[in-house]
Each structure stands twice: as structure tokens, then as C-alpha cells.
N, C-alpha and C positions, 0 to 999 in steps of 0.2 A: 228506333225507326221510327216516323211520325205519325200518326194517328190517321188518316186518311191514306198511309202509302202499305199498310199492312192487313194482310189478309184476314178476311173476316170471321173466317170458319174458326179457323186455329189461334183468332188472335195474335197472330205475326210467332206464332212461337214453329210454328213445322210440327207438331204433333198436335194431333185428336187423344188431347186427355182424357174423355170418355171412353175410348177404345185401346188409348198408348197403340198409336199406329203414327204413321207415315201422314201427316195432309196431303188427300190428292187431290182440292185446289190449287193449290203454290207447289204441290212434291217438296216438301222440306223446306222451299227459305225462306215463308212470312209474309211472301210478298201478295201485295194483294192483284187480282186476276179479273177477271169481270165475267168466267166462271162461279168463281166463289160469292162476286155480286146477287150473279143472279139465282144463284139457290139460298141465300138467306134471303131474297124477295119472298121464294115460293114455297121453303123449305117445309116440311111438315114437321108437327111439333112433336118432340121427343121426348117429355117426359115422363114418358111410363119408364125410358130405363133410369132415373134419378126417384125426385120425390113426389110423382106426376101433381105436382105444383108450380115449378117451374123448367122454361126448355131451356137445357144446358148449349144450346146452340144459339138461339139467339138471348138466354140469358132473363127472358120477359116472360112473363104469369102465363101459364096455362093456354093455347090457341088451337085447339080444336076445334075438328070442323064438318068432325062426321056426330051420327046420332050417340056414341056410345064414351062419349064424354066420360074423361075421369076426374069428375071437379068436387064428387066427395067419396070419401075414402070410409073404407068396410072393414072393420080389423076382424082377425082370425077370430074364430071361435074356439 
């Protein structure tokens, strides 16, 4: 599949790796849809599910827009 034709949410795999479930935007086909494009443009940063540094949805550095930005990690005592 060409880069421009794959689903931007599941990267054309048809499966959301973070949850190991079928991609709801392309219904598991891996094809690009307008719903997936719209979601990528306005999604909330999901870095809390991984390393709190990079968003697993878009791969970009944490982009929280809330006052509780997890930019500083505090180790447990």
C-alpha cells in the first residue's frame, strides 16, 4: 500500500497495536478514511499509556493542552 493510501491511525495494519484490537477507523482494512484523517488532526495526546514523552497515536513529542501536562516524571519513593 502506498503511504498516502493507508490509515493514519493504525498505519495501514488494520490493528491498533496499543490495544491489540481492530482499528475502528478503517474497520481493519488499513485503508485511509476521512474519519481517521479528522481524528489525527484533533486527537488528544495519549502519551500517558506509554512513556509520557511521545504520543503513540501520531508519534510526535507529547502535545498535551491541559494544565496537568506530564512533562516532568516523578519516580516513586
